[in-house]
C-alpha positions as a Markdown table, in Angstrom:
| # | Residue | x | y | z |
|---|---|---|---|---|
| 1 | Met | 12.8 | 20.8 | 24.5 |
| 2 | Asp | 16.0 | 22.9 | 25.1 |
| 3 | Asn | 16.4 | 26.4 | 23.8 |
| 4 | Ile | 18.9 | 25.5 | 21.1 |
| 5 | Leu | 16.7 | 22.9 | 19.5 |
| 6 | Tyr | 13.7 | 25.2 | 19.8 |
| 7 | Gly | 15.6 | 28.0 | 18.2 |
| 8 | Ala | 16.7 | 25.9 | 15.3 |
| 9 | Leu | 13.2 | 24.5 | 14.7 |
| 10 | Ser | 11.8 | 28.1 | 14.8 |
| 11 | Asn | 14.1 | 29.2 | 12.0 |
| 12 | Thr | 15.2 | 26.3 | 9.8 |
| 13 | Val | 14.7 | 22.6 | 9.2 |
| 14 | Val | 16.1 | 20.1 | 11.6 |
| 15 | Glu | 16.7 | 16.3 | 11.1 |
| 16 | Val | 15.7 | 14.5 | 14.3 |
| 17 | His | 16.3 | 10.9 | 15.0 |
| 18 | Phe | 13.8 | 9.5 | 17.5 |
| 19 | Leu | 12.1 | 6.4 | 18.8 |
| 20 | Ser | 9.1 | 5.2 | 16.9 |
| 21 | Lys | 6.1 | 4.0 | 18.8 |
| 22 | Ala | 6.9 | 0.6 | 17.3 |
| 23 | Gly | 10.2 | 0.5 | 19.1 |
| 24 | Phe | 12.8 | 1.3 | 16.3 |
| 25 | Ile | 14.7 | 4.4 | 15.5 |
| 26 | Thr | 13.2 | 6.6 | 12.8 |
| 27 | Arg | 13.9 | 10.1 | 11.4 |
| 28 | Gly | 12.0 | 13.2 | 10.5 |
| 29 | Leu | 12.8 | 16.5 | 8.9 |
| 30 | Phe | 11.1 | 19.1 | 11.2 |
| 31 | Ser | 10.4 | 22.8 | 11.3 |
| 32 | Asn | 8.3 | 25.2 | 13.4 |
| 33 | Cys | 9.1 | 28.2 | 11.1 |
| 34 | Thr | 5.9 | 29.7 | 9.8 |
| 35 | Arg | 7.7 | 30.8 | 6.6 |
| 36 | Leu | 8.6 | 27.2 | 5.8 |
| 37 | Ile | 5.6 | 25.1 | 6.8 |
| 38 | Pro | 1.9 | 25.1 | 5.8 |
| 39 | Gln | -0.3 | 27.7 | 7.4 |
| 40 | Gly | -1.7 | 26.6 | 10.8 |
| 41 | Gln | 0.9 | 23.9 | 11.4 |
| 42 | Ala | 3.1 | 25.8 | 13.8 |
| 43 | Arg | 3.1 | 24.8 | 17.5 |
| 44 | His | 4.0 | 26.8 | 20.6 |
| 45 | Lys | 6.8 | 25.6 | 22.8 |
| 46 | Glu | 4.4 | 24.9 | 25.7 |
| 47 | Phe | 2.1 | 22.7 | 23.5 |
| 48 | Ser | 4.1 | 19.5 | 24.2 |
| 49 | Phe | 7.7 | 18.5 | 24.8 |
| 50 | Phe | 8.1 | 18.2 | 21.1 |
| 51 | Ala | 5.4 | 18.9 | 18.5 |
| 52 | Cys | 6.5 | 20.0 | 15.1 |
| 53 | Tyr | 5.5 | 19.8 | 11.4 |
| 54 | Glu | 7.4 | 17.0 | 9.6 |
| 55 | Phe | 7.9 | 17.4 | 5.9 |
| 56 | Phe | 7.8 | 13.8 | 4.6 |
| 57 | Arg | 4.8 | 12.8 | 6.8 |
| 58 | Lys | 3.1 | 16.2 | 6.0 |
| 59 | Arg | 1.7 | 16.5 | 9.5 |
| 60 | Val | 2.6 | 17.5 | 13.0 |
| 61 | Val | 4.5 | 14.8 | 14.9 |
| 62 | Lys | 4.7 | 14.6 | 18.7 |
| 63 | Ile | 7.6 | 13.2 | 20.6 |
| 64 | Glu | 6.6 | 12.6 | 24.2 |
| 65 | Asn | 9.9 | 13.1 | 26.1 |
| 66 | Glu | 13.6 | 13.9 | 25.6 |
| 67 | Ala | 14.7 | 10.2 | 26.1 |
| 68 | Glu | 13.0 | 9.4 | 22.8 |
| 69 | Ile | 15.3 | 11.7 | 20.8 |
| 70 | Thr | 18.5 | 9.9 | 19.9 |
| 71 | Gly | 20.1 | 12.5 | 17.6 |
| 72 | Val | 19.6 | 16.0 | 16.1 |
| 73 | Leu | 21.4 | 17.7 | 13.2 |
| 74 | Phe | 20.9 | 20.5 | 10.8 |
| 75 | Glu | 22.8 | 22.2 | 8.0 |
| 76 | Asn | 23.4 | 25.8 | 7.5 |
| 77 | Pro | 23.4 | 27.6 | 4.1 |
| 78 | Asp | 26.7 | 28.9 | 2.7 |
| 79 | Gly | 27.9 | 32.0 | 4.5 |
| 80 | Val | 25.5 | 31.4 | 7.5 |
| 81 | Arg | 26.8 | 30.3 | 10.9 |
| 82 | Pro | 24.7 | 27.8 | 12.9 |
| 83 | Gly | 24.2 | 30.4 | 15.7 |
| 84 | Gln | 22.6 | 32.8 | 13.3 |
| 85 | Leu | 19.9 | 30.3 | 12.6 |
| 86 | Ile | 19.4 | 29.2 | 16.2 |
| 87 | Tyr | 19.0 | 32.8 | 17.4 |
| 88 | Gly | 16.9 | 33.9 | 14.5 |
| 89 | Glu | 19.3 | 36.4 | 13.0 |
| 90 | Cys | 18.5 | 34.9 | 9.6 |
| 91 | Gln | 16.5 | 32.1 | 8.0 |
| 92 | Pro | 17.2 | 29.9 | 4.9 |
| 93 | Ser | 15.5 | 30.5 | 1.6 |
| 94 | Lys | 12.6 | 28.3 | 0.6 |
| 95 | Glu | 14.6 | 27.0 | -2.3 |
| 96 | Trp | 17.4 | 25.8 | 0.0 |
| 97 | Val | 14.8 | 24.1 | 2.3 |
| 98 | Arg | 13.3 | 22.3 | -0.7 |
| 99 | Gly | 16.7 | 20.9 | -1.5 |
| 100 | Gln | 17.0 | 19.6 | 2.1 |
| 101 | Val | 13.6 | 18.0 | 1.9 |
| 102 | Asp | 14.4 | 16.3 | -1.4 |
| 103 | Arg | 17.6 | 14.9 | 0.0 |
| 104 | Phe | 16.1 | 13.7 | 3.2 |
| 105 | Ile | 14.3 | 10.6 | 1.9 |
| 106 | Leu | 16.7 | 7.8 | 1.3 |
| 107 | Glu | 14.2 | 5.8 | -0.8 |
| 108 | Ala | 10.7 | 6.9 | -1.4 |
| 109 | Asn | 9.5 | 3.3 | -1.8 |
| 110 | Pro | 12.0 | 1.0 | 0.0 |
| 111 | Phe | 9.6 | -2.0 | -0.3 |
| 112 | Gly | 10.5 | -2.1 | -4.0 |
| 113 | Arg | 7.1 | -2.4 | -5.5 |
| 114 | Gly | 3.5 | -1.4 | -5.0 |
| 115 | Ile | 2.0 | 1.0 | -2.5 |
| 116 | Ile | 2.1 | -0.4 | 1.0 |
| 117 | Lys | -0.5 | 2.0 | 2.3 |
| 118 | Asp | -3.1 | 0.6 | -0.1 |
| 119 | Leu | -2.9 | -2.9 | 1.4 |
| 120 | Asp | -5.0 | -4.4 | 4.2 |
| 121 | Asp | -3.9 | -3.9 | 7.7 |
| 122 | Lys | -2.7 | -7.5 | 8.2 |
| 123 | His | -0.1 | -6.9 | 5.5 |
| 124 | Lys | 1.0 | -3.6 | 7.0 |
| 125 | Val | 1.5 | -5.5 | 10.3 |
| 126 | Thr | 3.7 | -8.1 | 8.5 |
| 127 | Ala | 5.8 | -5.3 | 7.0 |
| 128 | Ile | 6.2 | -3.5 | 10.3 |
| 129 | Glu | 7.1 | -6.8 | 12.2 |
| 130 | Phe | 9.6 | -8.0 | 9.5 |
| 131 | Phe | 11.5 | -4.8 | 9.0 |
| 132 | Ser | 11.4 | -3.4 | 12.6 |
| 133 | Gly | 12.1 | -6.8 | 14.3 |
| 134 | Glu | 9.3 | -6.0 | 16.7 |
| 135 | Ser | 6.5 | -8.5 | 17.2 |
| 136 | Ser | 4.1 | -6.3 | 19.1 |
| 137 | Ile | 2.3 | -3.4 | 17.4 |
| 138 | Pro | 1.3 | -0.6 | 19.8 |
| 139 | Glu | -2.4 | 0.0 | 20.2 |
| 140 | Gly | -4.0 | 3.3 | 19.2 |
| 141 | Val | -1.3 | 4.3 | 16.7 |
| 142 | Pro | -2.4 | 4.4 | 13.0 |
| 143 | Leu | -0.6 | 1.7 | 11.1 |
| 144 | Asn | 0.2 | 4.2 | 8.3 |
| 145 | His | 2.1 | 6.4 | 10.8 |
| 146 | Leu | 4.2 | 3.4 | 11.6 |
| 147 | Ile | 4.7 | 2.7 | 7.9 |
| 148 | Asp | 5.9 | 6.3 | 7.6 |
| 149 | Asp | 8.4 | 5.6 | 10.4 |
| 150 | Leu | 9.7 | 2.6 | 8.6 |
| 151 | Ile | 10.2 | 4.5 | 5.3 |
| 152 | Cys | 12.0 | 7.3 | 7.2 |
| 153 | Ser | 14.2 | 4.9 | 9.1 |
| 154 | Glu | 17.7 | 3.7 | 8.1 |
| 155 | Ile | 16.7 | 0.0 | 8.5 |
| 156 | Phe | 16.5 | -0.7 | 4.8 |
| 157 | Ile | 20.1 | 0.4 | 4.2 |
| 158 | Asn | 21.9 | -0.4 | 7.6 |
| 159 | Val | 20.4 | -3.6 | 8.9 |
| 160 | Pro | 21.6 | -6.9 | 7.2 |
| 161 | Lys | 18.8 | -8.7 | 5.4 |
| 162 | Glu | 19.9 | -12.0 | 6.9 |
| 163 | Leu | 19.4 | -10.6 | 10.4 |
| 164 | Leu | 15.9 | -9.4 | 9.5 |
| 165 | Ile | 15.0 | -12.9 | 8.1 |
| 166 | Glu | 16.5 | -14.7 | 11.1 |
| 167 | Lys | 14.7 | -12.6 | 13.7 |
| 168 | Phe | 11.3 | -12.8 | 11.8 |
| 169 | Leu | 11.4 | -16.5 | 11.5 |
| 170 | Ser | 12.5 | -17.1 | 15.1 |
| 171 | Lys | 9.4 | -15.3 | 16.5 |
| 172 | Ala | 6.8 | -17.8 | 15.3 |
| 173 | Glu | 5.8 | -21.3 | 16.2 |
| 174 | Ser | 5.7 | -22.2 | 12.5 |
| 175 | Met | 8.5 | -20.9 | 10.3 |
| 176 | His | 6.5 | -21.8 | 7.2 |
| 177 | Lys | 3.5 | -19.8 | 8.2 |
| 178 | Gln | 5.7 | -16.8 | 9.1 |
| 179 | Trp | 7.6 | -17.0 | 5.7 |
| 180 | Asp | 4.2 | -17.3 | 3.9 |
| 181 | Arg | 3.1 | -14.1 | 5.6 |
| 182 | Leu | 6.0 | -12.3 | 3.9 |
| 183 | Ile | 5.2 | -13.9 | 0.6 |
| 184 | Asp | 1.5 | -12.8 | 0.9 |
| 185 | Leu | 2.7 | -9.3 | 1.6 |
| 186 | Tyr | 4.8 | -9.2 | -1.6 |
| 187 | Ala | 2.0 | -10.8 | -3.6 |
| 188 | Glu | -0.3 | -7.9 | -2.6 |
| 189 | Leu | 2.5 | -5.4 | -3.3 |
| 190 | Ser | 3.0 | -6.9 | -6.7 |
| 191 | Ile | -0.8 | -6.7 | -7.4 |
| 192 | Ser | -0.7 | -3.1 | -6.3 |
| 193 | Glu | 2.2 | -2.4 | -8.7 |
| 194 | Ile | 0.3 | -4.0 | -11.6 |
| 195 | Lys | -2.8 | -1.9 | -10.9 |
| 196 | Lys | -0.8 | 1.3 | -11.0 |
| 197 | Asp | 1.5 | 0.4 | -13.9 |
| 198 | Glu | 0.4 | 2.5 | -16.9 |
| 199 | Asn | 2.7 | 0.5 | -19.2 |
| 200 | Ile | 0.5 | -2.6 | -18.8 |
| 201 | Pro | -2.7 | -2.5 | -21.0 |
| 202 | Phe | -5.8 | -2.2 | -18.7 |
| 203 | Ala | -7.4 | -5.2 | -20.4 |
| 204 | Gln | -4.5 | -7.5 | -19.5 |
| 205 | Lys | -4.3 | -6.5 | -15.8 |
| 206 | Pro | -7.2 | -8.8 | -14.5 |
| 207 | Gly | -5.6 | -11.9 | -16.1 |
| 208 | Ile | -2.2 | -11.1 | -14.6 |
| 209 | Ile | -3.6 | -10.5 | -11.2 |
| 210 | Ala | -5.7 | -13.7 | -11.4 |
| 211 | Arg | -2.6 | -15.8 | -12.2 |
| 212 | Ile | -0.9 | -14.4 | -9.1 |
| 213 | Arg | -3.9 | -15.0 | -6.9 |
| 214 | Lys | -4.4 | -18.6 | -8.1 |
| 215 | Ala | -0.7 | -19.6 | -8.1 |
| 216 | Pro | 0.6 | -21.9 | -5.3 |
| 217 | Leu | 2.9 | -19.2 | -3.8 |
| 218 | His | 3.4 | -20.6 | -0.3 |
| 219 | Ser | 6.6 | -22.4 | 0.7 |
| 220 | Pro | 7.0 | -26.1 | 0.1 |
| 221 | Thr | 6.6 | -28.2 | 3.3 |
| 222 | Gly | 9.8 | -30.1 | 2.4 |
| 223 | Leu | 11.9 | -27.1 | 3.4 |
| 224 | Lys | 12.9 | -27.8 | 6.9 |
| 225 | Ser | 15.6 | -25.3 | 7.9 |
| 226 | Ala | 15.3 | -21.6 | 8.2 |
| 227 | Leu | 18.1 | -21.2 | 5.7 |
| 228 | Asp | 16.4 | -23.4 | 3.1 |
| 229 | Leu | 13.1 | -21.6 | 3.7 |
| 230 | Ser | 14.6 | -18.1 | 3.4 |
| 231 | Glu | 16.0 | -19.0 | 0.0 |
| 232 | Tyr | 12.6 | -20.0 | -1.4 |
| 233 | Trp | 10.7 | -17.4 | -3.4 |
| 234 | Pro | 7.8 | -18.1 | -5.8 |
| 235 | Lys | 8.6 | -17.5 | -9.5 |
| 236 | Glu | 5.3 | -15.6 | -9.9 |
| 237 | Leu | 6.8 | -12.8 | -7.7 |
| 238 | Met | 10.2 | -12.6 | -9.3 |
| 239 | Pro | 12.5 | -10.8 | -9.2 |
| 240 | Lys | 13.2 | -11.3 | -5.5 |
| 241 | Pro | 12.7 | -8.0 | -3.7 |
| 242 | Ser | 15.9 | -6.2 | -2.8 |
| 243 | Ser | 14.3 | -5.0 | 0.4 |
| 244 | Val | 14.3 | -8.7 | 1.7 |
| 245 | Phe | 17.2 | -10.3 | -0.1 |
| 246 | Ser | 20.8 | -9.0 | -0.3 |
């Protein structure tokens, strides 16, 4: 890590765009300033090329080499020059940093419903493959870490939904089975949402969940083209998720 980046990380918060282990560009809001991060989370420069506390993930994230970093930016408080932060002449207030953290996350739950981390691994894999466009999941990397990378990426706002659908369907021998994987993912997300929804009386939840589980959700075999298939969505999972459909 060069001295400018190291100086900025040592004194303020820095947004870093980098390559996820799953092959797509993600982001993180990092700091190595002991005033701003939890005790014991600071890392020395020699520890790794890049190892810093990340505020959304609430853990230290390692970036293996410089080629994995695609962009770096940081803001400076009013009346403070960037050089003053880099060289440690001053540091931002904790209140200012909290504002940076709050603004960093584009959408806390871009999947639109449920809690993705509560689901079985096979559904997490479906989410990663669909939204990242990558069909191979790296071994040895916790799936929840890759889910964090997805949430912090700009995929949900910058990548056309039609492109995600087209790429996802093209990577399988059976388009129907591939689309049904996505339906299964959102069925489980819907069930997760129902379980957490305090506005639904507890006594009604088992019945609602049972109706979803028993419903014939999968795509009709009569749909032959990718376009027809991608327009199908079971009524039990309405409305259509904005994360999948434009």
